[in-house]
All heavy atoms as a GROMACS GRO file, in nm:
protein
  611
    1MET      N    1   2.349  -3.109  30.118
    1MET     CA    2   2.283  -3.054  30.001
    1MET      C    3   2.136  -3.108  29.996
    1MET      O    4   2.111  -3.220  30.021
    1MET     CB    5   2.361  -3.103  29.876
    1MET     CG    6   2.294  -3.053  29.747
    1MET     SD    7   2.363  -3.111  29.595
    1MET     CE    8   2.526  -3.135  29.628
    2LYS      N    9   2.051  -3.014  29.970
    2LYS     CA   10   1.907  -3.045  29.959
    2LYS      C   11   1.881  -3.127  29.833
    2LYS      O   12   1.936  -3.093  29.727
    2LYS     CB   13   1.833  -2.915  29.964
    2LYS     CG   14   1.677  -2.930  29.969
    2LYS     CD   15   1.610  -2.797  29.976
    2LYS     CE   16   1.457  -2.811  29.990
    2LYS     NZ   17   1.396  -2.684  30.003
    3THR      N   18   1.790  -3.224  29.841
    3THR     CA   19   1.748  -3.299  29.717
    3THR      C   20   1.600  -3.272  29.699
    3THR      O   21   1.522  -3.273  29.792
    3THR     CB   22   1.776  -3.448  29.743
    3THR    OG1   23   1.917  -3.468  29.773
    3THR    CG2   24   1.738  -3.531  29.629
    4MET      N   25   1.560  -3.271  29.574
    4MET     CA   26   1.425  -3.235  29.533
    4MET      C   27   1.384  -3.307  29.412
    4MET      O   28   1.463  -3.317  29.316
    4MET     CB   29   1.412  -3.084  29.518
    4MET     CG   30   1.272  -3.041  29.475
    4MET     SD   31   1.268  -2.860  29.458
    4MET     CE   32   1.268  -2.814  29.632
    5ALA      N   33   1.264  -3.370  29.413
    5ALA     CA   34   1.211  -3.432  29.285
    5ALA      C   35   1.188  -3.334  29.181
    5ALA      O   36   1.156  -3.217  29.212
    5ALA     CB   37   1.092  -3.509  29.316
    6ALA      N   38   1.200  -3.371  29.057
    6ALA     CA   39   1.185  -3.281  28.941
    6ALA      C   40   1.045  -3.222  28.939
    6ALA      O   41   1.021  -3.102  28.907
    6ALA     CB   42   1.211  -3.350  28.809
    7GLY      N   43   0.943  -3.302  28.968
    7GLY     CA   44   0.809  -3.252  28.971
    7GLY      C   45   0.783  -3.143  29.071
    7GLY      O   46   0.722  -3.037  29.048
    8LYS      N   47   0.837  -3.160  29.193
    8LYS     CA   48   0.829  -3.059  29.287
    8LYS      C   49   0.908  -2.936  29.258
    8LYS      O   50   0.862  -2.816  29.284
    8LYS     CB   51   0.875  -3.115  29.428
    8LYS     CG   52   0.863  -3.023  29.540
    8LYS     CD   53   0.903  -3.082  29.674
    8LYS     CE   54   0.897  -2.988  29.786
    8LYS     NZ   55   0.943  -3.044  29.914
    9PHE      N   56   1.023  -2.954  29.194
    9PHE     CA   57   1.106  -2.843  29.149
    9PHE      C   58   1.028  -2.762  29.044
    9PHE      O   59   1.030  -2.637  29.050
    9PHE     CB   60   1.240  -2.893  29.097
    9PHE     CG   61   1.320  -2.771  29.034
    9PHE    CD1   62   1.387  -2.686  29.113
    9PHE    CD2   63   1.334  -2.764  28.895
    9PHE    CE1   64   1.455  -2.578  29.063
    9PHE    CE2   65   1.403  -2.660  28.841
    9PHE     CZ   66   1.468  -2.569  28.923
   10LYS      N   67   0.963  -2.833  28.956
   10LYS     CA   68   0.886  -2.761  28.848
   10LYS      C   69   0.784  -2.674  28.905
   10LYS      O   70   0.756  -2.558  28.855
   10LYS     CB   71   0.824  -2.869  28.755
   10LYS     CG   72   0.752  -2.810  28.641
   10LYS     CD   73   0.695  -2.923  28.552
   10LYS     CE   74   0.619  -2.870  28.442
   10LYS     NZ   75   0.561  -2.978  28.358
   11VAL      N   76   0.715  -2.710  29.005
   11VAL     CA   77   0.602  -2.640  29.071
   11VAL      C   78   0.663  -2.521  29.144
   11VAL      O   79   0.605  -2.414  29.139
   11VAL     CB   80   0.521  -2.731  29.168
   11VAL    CG1   81   0.423  -2.644  29.246
   11VAL    CG2   82   0.447  -2.838  29.079
   12HIS      N   83   0.769  -2.535  29.213
   12HIS     CA   84   0.829  -2.437  29.305
   12HIS      C   85   0.960  -2.375  29.253
   12HIS      O   86   1.039  -2.328  29.332
   12HIS     CB   87   0.851  -2.500  29.446
   12HIS     CG   88   0.730  -2.552  29.506
   12HIS    ND1   89   0.630  -2.479  29.551
   12HIS    CD2   90   0.692  -2.684  29.532
   12HIS    CE1   91   0.534  -2.554  29.607
   12HIS    NE2   92   0.572  -2.683  29.585
   13CYS      N   93   0.978  -2.378  29.125
   13CYS     CA   94   1.106  -2.341  29.062
   13CYS      C   95   1.154  -2.200  29.111
   13CYS      O   96   1.267  -2.186  29.162
   13CYS     CB   97   1.095  -2.338  28.910
   13CYS     SG   98   1.248  -2.286  28.826
   14LEU      N   99   1.075  -2.098  29.099
   14LEU     CA  100   1.123  -1.968  29.136
   14LEU      C  101   1.151  -1.951  29.288
   14LEU      O  102   1.246  -1.883  29.323
   14LEU     CB  103   1.012  -1.851  29.102
   14LEU     CG  104   0.999  -1.847  28.943
   14LEU    CD1  105   0.882  -1.750  28.910
   14LEU    CD2  106   1.121  -1.810  28.869
   15GLN      N  107   1.067  -2.014  29.369
   15GLN     CA  108   1.086  -2.013  29.512
   15GLN      C  109   1.223  -2.086  29.548
   15GLN      O  110   1.305  -2.040  29.626
   15GLN     CB  111   0.974  -2.087  29.584
   15GLN     CG  112   0.993  -2.093  29.732
   15GLN     CD  113   0.878  -2.169  29.793
   15GLN    OE1  114   0.785  -2.222  29.728
   15GLN    NE2  115   0.875  -2.190  29.929
   16VAL      N  116   1.252  -2.195  29.479
   16VAL     CA  117   1.375  -2.271  29.501
   16VAL      C  118   1.494  -2.188  29.462
   16VAL      O  119   1.598  -2.182  29.531
   16VAL     CB  120   1.374  -2.408  29.427
   16VAL    CG1  121   1.508  -2.475  29.441
   16VAL    CG2  122   1.264  -2.499  29.486
   17MET      N  123   1.481  -2.119  29.345
   17MET     CA  124   1.588  -2.033  29.294
   17MET      C  125   1.625  -1.926  29.397
   17MET      O  126   1.741  -1.894  29.426
   17MET     CB  127   1.563  -1.982  29.162
   17MET     CG  128   1.559  -2.086  29.054
   17MET     SD  129   1.497  -2.027  28.894
   17MET     CE  130   1.610  -1.894  28.856
   18ASP      N  131   1.520  -1.867  29.451
   18ASP     CA  132   1.540  -1.765  29.552
   18ASP      C  133   1.608  -1.817  29.680
   18ASP      O  134   1.690  -1.750  29.736
   18ASP     CB  135   1.405  -1.696  29.594
   18ASP     CG  136   1.343  -1.614  29.483
   18ASP    OD1  137   1.422  -1.571  29.388
   18ASP    OD2  138   1.226  -1.590  29.485
   19GLU      N  139   1.564  -1.934  29.714
   19GLU     CA  140   1.624  -2.002  29.832
   19GLU      C  141   1.777  -2.034  29.813
   19GLU      O  142   1.861  -2.010  29.900
   19GLU     CB  143   1.550  -2.125  29.871
   19GLU     CG  144   1.593  -2.198  29.993
   19GLU     CD  145   1.509  -2.321  30.027
   19GLU    OE1  146   1.386  -2.318  30.002
   19GLU    OE2  147   1.575  -2.424  30.072
   20VAL      N  148   1.807  -2.084  29.688
   20VAL     CA  149   1.946  -2.110  29.661
   20VAL      C  150   2.032  -1.986  29.667
   20VAL      O  151   2.134  -1.985  29.720
   20VAL     CB  152   1.959  -2.179  29.520
   20VAL    CG1  153   2.095  -2.185  29.468
   20VAL    CG2  154   1.900  -2.322  29.530
   21GLN      N  155   1.975  -1.878  29.611
   21GLN     CA  156   2.047  -1.750  29.614
   21GLN      C  157   2.068  -1.704  29.760
   21GLN      O  158   2.174  -1.652  29.793
   21GLN     CB  159   1.972  -1.647  29.535
   21GLN     CG  160   2.045  -1.515  29.530
   21GLN     CD  161   1.964  -1.405  29.452
   21GLN    OE1  162   1.838  -1.426  29.430
   21GLN    NE2  163   2.036  -1.301  29.415
   22ALA      N  164   1.968  -1.706  29.838
   22ALA     CA  165   1.961  -1.653  29.970
   22ALA      C  166   2.058  -1.735  30.068
   22ALA      O  167   2.137  -1.677  30.140
   22ALA     CB  168   1.824  -1.645  30.030
   23LYS      N  169   2.039  -1.865  30.060
   23LYS     CA  170   2.107  -1.954  30.154
   23LYS      C  171   2.251  -1.997  30.095
   23LYS      O  172   2.326  -2.058  30.172
   23LYS     CB  173   2.033  -2.076  30.181
   23LYS     CG  174   1.904  -2.047  30.272
   23LYS     CD  175   1.834  -2.175  30.305
   23LYS     CE  176   1.713  -2.145  30.391
   23LYS     NZ  177   1.641  -2.270  30.419
   24ARG      N  178   2.276  -1.976  29.972
   24ARG     CA  179   2.401  -2.012  29.909
   24ARG      C  180   2.428  -2.162  29.925
   24ARG      O  181   2.536  -2.206  29.940
   24ARG     CB  182   2.519  -1.932  29.964
   24ARG     CG  183   2.505  -1.784  29.965
   24ARG     CD  184   2.502  -1.711  29.836
   24ARG     NE  185   2.630  -1.744  29.761
   24ARG     CZ  186   2.641  -1.726  29.632
   24ARG    NH1  187   2.529  -1.690  29.561
   24ARG    NH2  188   2.750  -1.745  29.575
   25GLN      N  189   2.320  -2.237  29.905
   25GLN     CA  190   2.332  -2.386  29.915
   25GLN      C  191   2.272  -2.450  29.786
   25GLN      O  192   2.160  -2.410  29.742
   25GLN     CB  193   2.262  -2.442  30.033
   25GLN     CG  194   2.327  -2.411  30.160
   25GLN     CD  195   2.247  -2.469  30.284
   25GLN    OE1  196   2.135  -2.492  30.278
   25GLN    NE2  197   2.321  -2.485  30.390
   26ALA      N  198   2.343  -2.551  29.730
   26ALA     CA  199   2.296  -2.612  29.607
   26ALA      C  200   2.179  -2.710  29.636
   26ALA      O  201   2.152  -2.751  29.744
   26ALA     CB  202   2.410  -2.699  29.551
   27VAL      N  203   2.100  -2.732  29.535
   27VAL     CA  204   1.992  -2.825  29.534
   27VAL      C  205   2.008  -2.928  29.424
   27VAL      O  206   2.029  -2.894  29.309
   27VAL     CB  207   1.854  -2.754  29.514
   27VAL    CG1  208   1.736  -2.849  29.509
   27VAL    CG2  209   1.832  -2.653  29.626
   28LEU      N  210   1.998  -3.051  29.460
   28LEU     CA  211   2.012  -3.164  29.363
   28LEU      C  212   1.866  -3.205  29.321
   28LEU      O  213   1.781  -3.233  29.409
   28LEU     CB  214   2.080  -3.289  29.426
   28LEU     CG  215   2.107  -3.403  29.345
   28LEU    CD1  216   2.211  -3.369  29.232
   28LEU    CD2  217   2.155  -3.519  29.422
   29ILE      N  218   1.850  -3.208  29.189
   29ILE     CA  219   1.716  -3.232  29.134
   29ILE      C  220   1.720  -3.374  29.077
   29ILE      O  221   1.806  -3.412  29.006
   29ILE     CB  222   1.681  -3.129  29.027
   29ILE    CG1  223   1.685  -2.991  29.090
   29ILE    CG2  224   1.546  -3.162  28.964
   29ILE    CD1  225   1.689  -2.883  28.981
   30THR      N  226   1.621  -3.456  29.123
   30THR     CA  227   1.618  -3.601  29.092
   30THR      C  228   1.492  -3.628  28.999
   30THR      O  229   1.390  -3.558  29.005
   30THR     CB  230   1.613  -3.684  29.211
   30THR    OG1  231   1.500  -3.659  29.285
   30THR    CG2  232   1.734  -3.666  29.292
   31LYS      N  233   1.510  -3.728  28.922
   31LYS     CA  234   1.395  -3.776  28.842
   31LYS      C  235   1.389  -3.928  28.861
   31LYS      O  236   1.485  -3.997  28.837
   31LYS     CB  237   1.414  -3.744  28.695
   31LYS     CG  238   1.293  -3.765  28.607
   31LYS     CD  239   1.318  -3.705  28.467
   31LYS     CE  240   1.199  -3.714  28.388
   31LYS     NZ  241   1.222  -3.656  28.249
   32ARG      N  242   1.280  -3.976  28.917
   32ARG     CA  243   1.265  -4.112  28.957
   32ARG      C  244   1.380  -4.163  29.049
   32ARG      O  245   1.429  -4.275  29.038
   32ARG     CB  246   1.256  -4.206  28.830
   32ARG     CG  247   1.138  -4.179  28.741
   32ARG     CD  248   1.129  -4.274  28.634
   32ARG     NE  249   1.015  -4.234  28.548
   32ARG     CZ  250   1.030  -4.192  28.420
   32ARG    NH1  251   1.147  -4.182  28.371
   32ARG    NH2  252   0.920  -4.167  28.351
   33GLY      N  253   1.414  -4.074  29.136
   33GLY     CA  254   1.515  -4.106  29.240
   33GLY      C  255   1.663  -4.094  29.189
   33GLY      O  256   1.751  -4.110  29.271
   34LYS      N  257   1.685  -4.062  29.064
   34LYS     CA  258   1.822  -4.052  29.009
   34LYS      C  259   1.850  -3.905  28.991
   34LYS      O  260   1.774  -3.834  28.930
   34LYS     CB  261   1.836  -4.130  28.882
   34LYS     CG  262   1.820  -4.276  28.906
   34LYS     CD  263   1.838  -4.354  28.776
   34LYS     CE  264   1.823  -4.509  28.804
   34LYS     NZ  265   1.844  -4.583  28.684
   35PRO      N  266   1.971  -3.862  29.027
   35PRO     CA  267   2.009  -3.719  29.007
   35PRO      C  268   2.020  -3.688  28.857
   35PRO      O  269   2.069  -3.766  28.784
   35PRO     CB  270   2.146  -3.710  29.075
   35PRO     CG  271   2.177  -3.836  29.139
   35PRO     CD  272   2.072  -3.936  29.095
   36VAL      N  273   1.957  -3.572  28.818
   36VAL     CA  274   1.960  -3.532  28.676
   36VAL      C  275   2.020  -3.390  28.664
   36VAL      O  276   2.075  -3.351  28.556
   36VAL     CB  277   1.828  -3.537  28.617
   36VAL    CG1  278   1.778  -3.679  28.598
   36VAL    CG2  279   1.725  -3.450  28.686
   37ALA      N  280   2.013  -3.307  28.773
   37ALA     CA  281   2.063  -3.170  28.760
   37ALA      C  282   2.097  -3.116  28.902
   37ALA      O  283   2.053  -3.176  29.000
   37ALA     CB  284   1.954  -3.077  28.699
   38LYS      N  285   2.172  -3.012  28.902
   38LYS     CA  286   2.216  -2.954  29.027
   38LYS      C  287   2.207  -2.802  29.009
   38LYS      O  288   2.265  -2.745  28.921
   38LYS     CB  289   2.362  -2.990  29.057
   38LYS     CG  290   2.414  -2.946  29.188
   38LYS     CD  291   2.553  -3.005  29.205
   38LYS     CE  292   2.623  -2.953  29.329
   38LYS     NZ  293   2.760  -3.007  29.339
   39LEU      N  294   2.129  -2.741  29.094
   39LEU     CA  295   2.109  -2.593  29.094
   39LEU      C  296   2.208  -2.535  29.195
   39LEU      O  297   2.193  -2.572  29.317
   39LEU     CB  298   1.967  -2.556  29.123
   39LEU     CG  299   1.936  -2.411  29.125
   39LEU    CD1  300   1.954  -2.350  28.984
   39LEU    CD2  301   1.792  -2.391  29.161
   40VAL      N  302   2.299  -2.463  29.150
   40VAL     CA  303   2.397  -2.403  29.244
   40VAL      C  304   2.392  -2.250  29.238
   40VAL      O  305   2.362  -2.192  29.137
   40VAL     CB  306   2.544  -2.449  29.205
   40VAL    CG1  307   2.556  -2.598  29.228
   40VAL    CG2  308   2.581  -2.410  29.063
   41PRO      N  309   2.428  -2.188  29.347
   41PRO     CA  310   2.432  -2.032  29.345
   41PRO      C  311   2.542  -1.985  29.253
   41PRO      O  312   2.648  -2.050  29.240
   41PRO     CB  313   2.452  -1.998  29.490
   41PRO     CG  314   2.509  -2.116  29.553
   41PRO     CD  315   2.466  -2.236  29.480
   42VAL      N  316   2.518  -1.877  29.195
   42VAL     CA  317   2.619  -1.814  29.105
   42VAL      C  318   2.724  -1.764  29.189
   42VAL      O  319   2.710  -1.714  29.303
   42VAL     CB  320   2.559  -1.702  29.013
   42VAL    CG1  321   2.513  -1.590  29.095
   42VAL    CG2  322   2.651  -1.666  28.907
   43ASN      N  323   2.850  -1.771  29.136
   43ASN     CA  324   2.968  -1.733  29.215
   43ASN      C  325   3.004  -1.583  29.179
   43ASN      O  326   3.060  -1.562  29.067
   43ASN     CB  327   3.088  -1.827  29.184
   43ASN     CG  328   3.203  -1.797  29.270
   43ASN    OD1  329   3.203  -1.707  29.355
   43ASN    ND2  330   3.306  -1.880  29.253
   44LEU      N  331   2.974  -1.490  29.260
   44LEU     CA  332   3.001  -1.352  29.235
   44LEU      C  333   3.120  -1.291  29.307
   44LEU      O  334   3.156  -1.175  29.288
   44LEU     CB  335   2.871  -1.264  29.267
   44LEU     CG  336   2.750  -1.296  29.182
   44LEU    CD1  337   2.636  -1.217  29.238
   44LEU    CD2  338   2.772  -1.272  29.036
   45ASP      N  339   3.183  -1.373  29.394
   45ASP     CA  340   3.292  -1.322  29.474
   45ASP      C  341   3.428  -1.345  29.407
   45ASP      O  342   3.530  -1.311  29.471
   45ASP     CB  343   3.287  -1.382  29.618
   45ASP     CG  344   3.291  -1.535  29.615
   45ASP    OD1  345   3.309  -1.591  29.509
   45ASP    OD2  346   3.277  -1.592  29.725
   46GLY      N  347   3.434  -1.394  29.289
   46GLY     CA  348   3.561  -1.406  29.222
   46GLY      C  349   3.636  -1.541  29.245
   46GLY      O  350   3.734  -1.577  29.183
   47LYS      N  351   3.580  -1.624  29.334
   47LYS     CA  352   3.642  -1.755  29.367
   47LYS      C  353   3.610  -1.850  29.252
   47LYS      O  354   3.510  -1.835  29.188
   47LYS     CB  355   3.597  -1.810  29.491
   47LYS     CG  356   3.635  -1.737  29.621
   47LYS     CD  357   3.580  -1.803  29.746
   47LYS     CE  358   3.615  -1.734  29.868
   47LYS     NZ  359   3.543  -1.787  29.986
   48LYS      N  360   3.699  -1.945  29.229
   48LYS     CA  361   3.677  -2.051  29.127
   48LYS      C  362   3.555  -2.138  29.179
   48LYS      O  363   3.542  -2.167  29.286
   48LYS     CB  364   3.795  -2.139  29.106
   48LYS     CG  365   3.899  -2.074  29.021
   48LYS     CD  366   4.009  -2.175  28.990
   48LYS     CE  367   4.089  -2.136  28.874
   48LYS     NZ  368   4.193  -2.240  28.845
   49ASP      N  369   3.480  -2.188  29.074
   49ASP     CA  370   3.375  -2.286  29.106
   49ASP      C  371   3.442  -2.422  29.131
   49ASP      O  372   3.547  -2.445  29.081
   49ASP     CB  373   3.280  -2.293  28.987
   49ASP     CG  374   3.189  -2.166  28.975
   49ASP    OD1  375   3.155  -2.120  29.077
   49ASP    OD2  376   3.160  -2.127  28.858
   50ASP      N  377   3.376  -2.505  29.203
   50ASP     CA  378   3.436  -2.630  29.246
   50ASP      C  379   3.454  -2.727  29.131
   50ASP      O  380   3.532  -2.822  29.147
   50ASP     CB  381   3.359  -2.697  29.363
   50ASP     CG  382   3.207  -2.726  29.321
   50ASP    OD1  383   3.166  -2.682  29.214
   50ASP    OD2  384   3.147  -2.804  29.395
   51PHE      N  385   3.384  -2.713  29.021
   51PHE     CA  386   3.399  -2.813  28.913
   51PHE      C  387   3.503  -2.773  28.818
   51PHE      O  388   3.556  -2.855  28.732
   51PHE     CB  389   3.267  -2.843  28.840
   51PHE     CG  390   3.200  -2.719  28.785
   51PHE    CD1  391   3.226  -2.664  28.666
   51PHE    CD2  392   3.104  -2.656  28.868
   51PHE    CE1  393   3.160  -2.553  28.624
   51PHE    CE2  394   3.035  -2.542  28.819
   51PHE     CZ  395   3.063  -2.491  28.701
   52PHE      N  396   3.553  -2.648  28.813
   52PHE     CA  397   3.657  -2.612  28.729
   52PHE      C  398   3.795  -2.658  28.784
   52PHE      O  399   3.824  -2.625  28.905
   52PHE     CB  400   3.664  -2.455  28.698
   52PHE     CG  401   3.562  -2.416  28.609
   52PHE    CD1  402   3.460  -2.333  28.661
   52PHE    CD2  403   3.543  -2.443  28.481
   52PHE    CE1  404   3.355  -2.286  28.582
   52PHE    CE2  405   3.448  -2.413  28.399
   52PHE     CZ  406   3.347  -2.327  28.448
   53GLY      N  407   3.875  -2.721  28.710
   53GLY     CA  408   4.003  -2.773  28.761
   53GLY      C  409   3.989  -2.897  28.838
   53GLY      O  410   4.084  -2.932  28.913
   54PHE      N  411   3.880  -2.960  28.837
   54PHE     CA  412   3.853  -3.081  28.916
   54PHE      C  413   3.953  -3.190  28.887
   54PHE      O  414   4.001  -3.261  28.976
   54PHE     CB  415   3.709  -3.134  28.899
   54PHE     CG  416   3.679  -3.258  28.973
   54PHE    CD1  417   3.653  -3.250  29.108
   54PHE    CD2  418   3.681  -3.381  28.915
   54PHE    CE1  419   3.624  -3.361  29.181
   54PHE    CE2  420   3.648  -3.495  28.982
   54PHE     CZ  421   3.620  -3.485  29.115
   55PHE      N  422   3.994  -3.201  28.760
   55PHE     CA  423   4.089  -3.313  28.720
   55PHE      C  424   4.234  -3.265  28.724
   55PHE      O  425   4.317  -3.348  28.678
   55PHE     CB  426   4.052  -3.375  28.586
   55PHE     CG  427   3.924  -3.456  28.591
   55PHE    CD1  428   3.808  -3.414  28.534
   55PHE    CD2  429   3.925  -3.575  28.661
   55PHE    CE1  430   3.694  -3.493  28.543
   55PHE    CE2  431   3.814  -3.656  28.665
   55PHE     CZ  432   3.703  -3.608  28.604
   56VAL      N  433   4.267  -3.150  28.762
   56VAL     CA  434   4.403  -3.100  28.765
   56VAL      C  435   4.483  -3.196  28.849
   56VAL      O  436   4.458  -3.223  28.970
   56VAL     CB  437   4.407  -2.954  28.818
   56VAL    CG1  438   4.549  -2.918  28.840
   56VAL    CG2  439   4.350  -2.864  28.716
   57GLY      N  440   4.602  -3.247  28.795
   57GLY     CA  441   4.695  -3.330  28.861
   57GLY      C  442   4.646  -3.470  28.870
   57GLY      O  443   4.717  -3.554  28.928
   58LYS      N  444   4.535  -3.512  28.805
   58LYS     CA  445   4.493  -3.648  28.818
   58LYS      C  446   4.522  -3.735  28.699
   58LYS      O  447   4.501  -3.854  28.696
   58LYS     CB  448   4.342  -3.648  28.846
   58LYS     CG  449   4.308  -3.585  28.981
   58LYS     CD  450   4.164  -3.601  29.013
   58LYS     CE  451   4.137  -3.533  29.151
   58LYS     NZ  452   3.999  -3.524  29.184
   59GLY      N  453   4.573  -3.668  28.591
   59GLY     CA  454   4.613  -3.743  28.464
   59GLY      C  455   4.761  -3.748  28.453
   59GLY      O  456   4.833  -3.673  28.525
   60LYS      N  457   4.814  -3.834  28.366
   60LYS     CA  458   4.949  -3.850  28.349
   60LYS      C  459   4.977  -3.890  28.201
   60LYS      O  460   4.914  -3.972  28.146
   60LYS     CB  461   5.002  -3.962  28.441
   60LYS     CG  462   5.156  -3.987  28.434
   60LYS     CD  463   5.188  -4.096  28.530
   60LYS     CE  464   5.335  -4.126  28.519
   60LYS     NZ  465   5.373  -4.240  28.607
   61ILE      N  466   5.072  -3.814  28.143
   61ILE     CA  467   5.107  -3.843  28.004
   61ILE      C  468   5.216  -3.947  28.009
   61ILE      O  469   5.318  -3.930  28.077
   61ILE     CB  470   5.155  -3.717  27.932
   61ILE    CG1  471   5.039  -3.615  27.918
   61ILE    CG2  472   5.209  -3.756  27.789
   61ILE    CD1  473   5.078  -3.479  27.865
   62VAL      N  474   5.200  -4.057  27.942
   62VAL     CA  475   5.296  -4.167  27.955
   62VAL      C  476   5.364  -4.201  27.821
   62VAL      O  477   5.446  -4.292  27.810
   62VAL     CB  478   5.224  -4.306  28.003
   62VAL    CG1  479   5.186  -4.282  28.146
   62VAL    CG2  480   5.115  -4.335  27.917
   63GLY      N  481   5.338  -4.122  27.718
   63GLY     CA  482   5.401  -4.146  27.594
   63GLY      C  483   5.397  -4.024  27.500
   63GLY      O  484   5.364  -3.918  27.547
   64ASP      N  485   5.426  -4.047  27.374
   64ASP     CA  486   5.424  -3.942  27.273
   64ASP      C  487   5.277  -3.910  27.240
   64ASP      O  488   5.204  -3.995  27.191
   64ASP     CB  489   5.493  -3.995  27.149
   64ASP     CG  490   5.511  -3.885  27.039
   64ASP    OD1  491   5.466  -3.774  27.061
   64ASP    OD2  492   5.565  -3.920  26.935
   65ILE      N  493   5.241  -3.780  27.263
   65ILE     CA  494   5.106  -3.744  27.236
   65ILE      C  495   5.092  -3.672  27.105
   65ILE      O  496   4.980  -3.630  27.064
   65ILE     CB  497   5.054  -3.651  27.347
   65ILE    CG1  498   5.136  -3.517  27.357
   65ILE    CG2  499   5.049  -3.720  27.480
   65ILE    CD1  500   5.078  -3.413  27.442
   66ILE      N  501   5.202  -3.653  27.025
   66ILE     CA  502   5.199  -3.592  26.894
   66ILE      C  503   5.188  -3.690  26.779
   66ILE      O  504   5.110  -3.672  26.686
   66ILE     CB  505   5.324  -3.503  26.879
   66ILE    CG1  506   5.341  -3.402  26.994
   66ILE    CG2  507   5.324  -3.427  26.745
   66ILE    CD1  508   5.233  -3.300  27.007
   67SER      N  509   5.269  -3.795  26.789
   67SER     CA  510   5.273  -3.886  26.674
   67SER      C  511   5.145  -3.972  26.673
   67SER      O  512   5.085  -3.997  26.771
   67SER     CB  513   5.395  -3.980  26.686
   67SER     OG  514   5.517  -3.902  26.687
   68PRO      N  515   5.119  -4.017  26.544
   68PRO     CA  516   4.997  -4.114  26.540
   68PRO      C  517   5.023  -4.236  26.622
   68PRO      O  518   5.129  -4.276  26.643
   68PRO     CB  519   4.988  -4.143  26.384
   68PRO     CG  520   5.072  -4.040  26.322
   68PRO     CD  521   5.174  -3.995  26.414
   69ALA      N  522   4.908  -4.300  26.671
   69ALA     CA  523   4.915  -4.412  26.750
   69ALA      C  524   4.963  -4.536  26.670
   69ALA      O  525   5.032  -4.617  26.721
   69ALA     CB  526   4.783  -4.443  26.810
   70ILE      N  527   4.927  -4.538  26.541
   70ILE     CA  528   4.977  -4.646  26.453
   70ILE      C  529   5.027  -4.587  26.317
   70ILE      O  530   4.983  -4.479  26.280
   70ILE     CB  531   4.864  -4.752  26.425
   70ILE    CG1  532   4.740  -4.690  26.357
   70ILE    CG2  533   4.824  -4.825  26.553
   70ILE    CD1  534   4.632  -4.785  26.324
   71SER      N  535   5.114  -4.656  26.252
   71SER     CA  536   5.183  -4.606  26.135
   71SER      C  537   5.086  -4.608  26.010
   71SER      O  538   4.985  -4.691  26.016
   71SER     CB  539   5.306  -4.684  26.099
   71SER     OG  540   5.274  -4.818  26.063
   72PRO      N  541   5.115  -4.548  25.901
   72PRO     CA  542   5.026  -4.555  25.781
   72PRO      C  543   5.022  -4.695  25.733
   72PRO      O  544   4.926  -4.740  25.673
   72PRO     CB  545   5.096  -4.458  25.682
   72PRO     CG  546   5.169  -4.363  25.769
   72PRO     CD  547   5.210  -4.432  25.889
   73GLU      N  548   5.133  -4.773  25.737
   73GLU     CA  549   5.136  -4.909  25.697
   73GLU      C  550   5.031  -4.990  25.773
   73GLU      O  551   4.968  -5.080  25.721
   73GLU     CB  552   5.274  -4.971  25.706
   73GLU     CG  553   5.376  -4.907  25.613
   73GLU     CD  554   5.435  -4.774  25.659
   73GLU    OE1  555   5.430  -4.747  25.784
   73GLU    OE2  556   5.475  -4.696  25.576
   74GLU      N  557   5.024  -4.963  25.907
   74GLU     CA  558   4.944  -5.038  25.993
   74GLU      C  559   4.790  -5.007  25.962
   74GLU      O  560   4.693  -5.086  25.983
   74GLU     CB  561   4.960  -5.011  26.136
   74GLU     CG  562   5.095  -5.073  26.184
   74GLU     CD  563   5.128  -5.029  26.325
   74GLU    OE1  564   5.123  -4.910  26.358
   74GLU    OE2  565   5.167  -5.115  26.403
   75TRP      N  566   4.764  -4.885  25.908
   75TRP     CA  567   4.630  -4.844  25.870
   75TRP      C  568   4.583  -4.930  25.751
   75TRP      O  569   4.468  -4.949  25.730
   75TRP     CB  570   4.631  -4.687  25.835
   75TRP     CG  571   4.603  -4.610  25.952
   75TRP    CD1  572   4.692  -4.537  26.019
   75TRP    CD2  573   4.476  -4.581  26.021
   75TRP    NE1  574   4.637  -4.464  26.125
   75TRP    CE2  575   4.504  -4.491  26.127
   75TRP    CE3  576   4.344  -4.629  25.995
   75TRP    CZ2  577   4.402  -4.447  26.204
   75TRP    CZ3  578   4.248  -4.590  26.082
   75TRP    CH2  579   4.276  -4.488  26.184
   76GLY      N  580   4.676  -4.956  25.663
   76GLY     CA  581   4.644  -5.037  25.543
   76GLY      C  582   4.550  -4.962  25.449
   76GLY      O  583   4.575  -4.841  25.418
   77ASP      N  584   4.447  -5.021  25.406
   77ASP     CA  585   4.353  -4.959  25.311
   77ASP      C  586   4.269  -4.853  25.372
   77ASP      O  587   4.205  -4.776  25.298
   77ASP     CB  588   4.264  -5.074  25.253
   77ASP     CG  589   4.335  -5.165  25.160
   77ASP    OD1  590   4.443  -5.121  25.111
   77ASP    OD2  591   4.291  -5.272  25.147
   78LEU      N  592   4.264  -4.846  25.504
   78LEU     CA  593   4.184  -4.744  25.569
   78LEU      C  594   4.248  -4.604  25.565
   78LEU      O  595   4.181  -4.502  25.580
   78LEU     CB  596   4.168  -4.779  25.717
   78LEU     CG  597   4.090  -4.908  25.746
   78LEU    CD1  598   4.088  -4.937  25.887
   78LEU    CD2  599   3.947  -4.899  25.686
   79TYR      N  600   4.384  -4.596  25.536
   79TYR     CA  601   4.452  -4.471  25.535
   79TYR      C  602   4.426  -4.387  25.420
   79TYR      O  603   4.398  -4.390  25.316
   79TYR     CB  604   4.604  -4.493  25.560
   79TYR     CG  605   4.684  -4.369  25.564
   79TYR    CD1  606   4.665  -4.284  25.674
   79TYR    CD2  607   4.774  -4.335  25.476
   79TYR    CE1  608   4.740  -4.167  25.693
   79TYR    CE2  609   4.848  -4.214  25.486
   79TYR     CZ  610   4.838  -4.141  25.594
   79TYR     OH  611   4.908  -4.026  25.611
   0.00000   0.00000   0.00000
């Protein structure tokens, strides 16, 4: 993936957007060396984007998710 400073991106924004569209490669935009944004080509072929469903199967429910975590008595005056 190509990396580009925010200042350079600002100057060449439209050119970079054309390049991302043509080459179908993302560009990571940095500010003071730290990543702040990622410009990715739009997905027109119907495939899912890589960030949707990223956490599927990585979580686990280990208890009752409906009932309150603590009872009204435990809440005391806050309830």
